[in-house]
C-alpha positions as CSV (number, residue, x, y, z in Angstrom):
1,M,0.6,-12.2,-22.3
2,S,3.3,-10.7,-20.0
3,E,2.4,-8.0,-17.5
4,G,3.6,-4.4,-18.1
5,R,6.3,-2.8,-16.1
6,G,3.8,-0.6,-14.2
7,E,1.6,-3.6,-13.4
8,G,4.5,-5.6,-12.1
9,L,5.7,-2.7,-9.9
10,R,2.1,-2.2,-8.6
11,N,2.0,-5.9,-7.6
12,I,5.4,-5.6,-5.8
13,V,4.2,-2.5,-3.9
14,A,0.9,-4.1,-3.1
15,A,2.6,-7.3,-1.7
16,N,5.1,-5.2,0.3
17,V,2.4,-3.0,1.9
18,R,0.3,-6.0,2.9
19,H,3.4,-7.9,4.2
20,L,4.6,-4.9,6.3
21,R,1.0,-4.1,7.6
22,R,0.5,-7.7,8.7
23,A,4.0,-7.9,10.3
24,K,3.1,-4.8,12.3
25,Q,-0.3,-6.4,13.2
26,L,-2.2,-3.4,11.8
27,S,-5.6,-3.6,10.2
28,Q,-6.3,-1.8,7.0
29,E,-8.3,0.7,9.0
30,D,-5.3,1.2,11.4
31,L,-2.9,1.8,8.5
32,G,-5.4,4.1,6.9
33,A,-5.6,6.2,10.0
34,A,-1.8,6.3,10.5
35,S,-1.4,7.3,6.8
36,N,-4.3,9.7,6.7
37,L,-5.8,7.6,3.9
38,H,-9.2,5.8,3.8
39,R,-9.2,2.1,4.8
40,T,-10.8,1.2,1.4
41,Y,-8.0,3.0,-0.3
42,V,-5.4,0.8,1.6
43,G,-7.4,-2.3,0.6
44,S,-7.4,-1.3,-3.1
45,V,-3.6,-0.6,-2.9
46,E,-3.1,-4.1,-1.5
47,R,-5.2,-5.6,-4.4
48,S,-3.1,-3.7,-7.0
49,E,-6.1,-1.7,-8.1
50,R,-4.5,1.7,-7.7
51,N,-1.8,3.6,-9.5
52,L,-0.2,5.3,-6.5
53,S,1.1,8.8,-6.5
54,I,4.4,9.5,-4.8
55,D,2.5,11.3,-2.1
56,S,0.4,8.2,-1.4
57,I,3.5,6.0,-1.3
58,A,5.1,8.4,1.2
59,A,1.9,8.5,3.3
60,L,1.9,4.7,3.5
61,A,5.6,4.5,4.2
62,D,5.1,7.0,7.1
63,G,2.1,5.0,8.4
64,L,4.2,1.8,8.3
65,G,7.3,3.4,9.8
66,V,9.4,2.9,6.7
67,E,12.1,5.5,5.9
């Protein structure tokens, strides 16, 4: 069974968030604080368990310093 478009995009976002967070040597807790999101939310994003809103994507981007 192939994954749906949304699931595939969720996996890409999850991998990119985890990669950027680790590259900046941030913990999930650090990124959560910088993004004004809970650390467990960051973890669930990185595990592709969340359908992210545009606002959450923007908050994570800000926390990671991505424009």
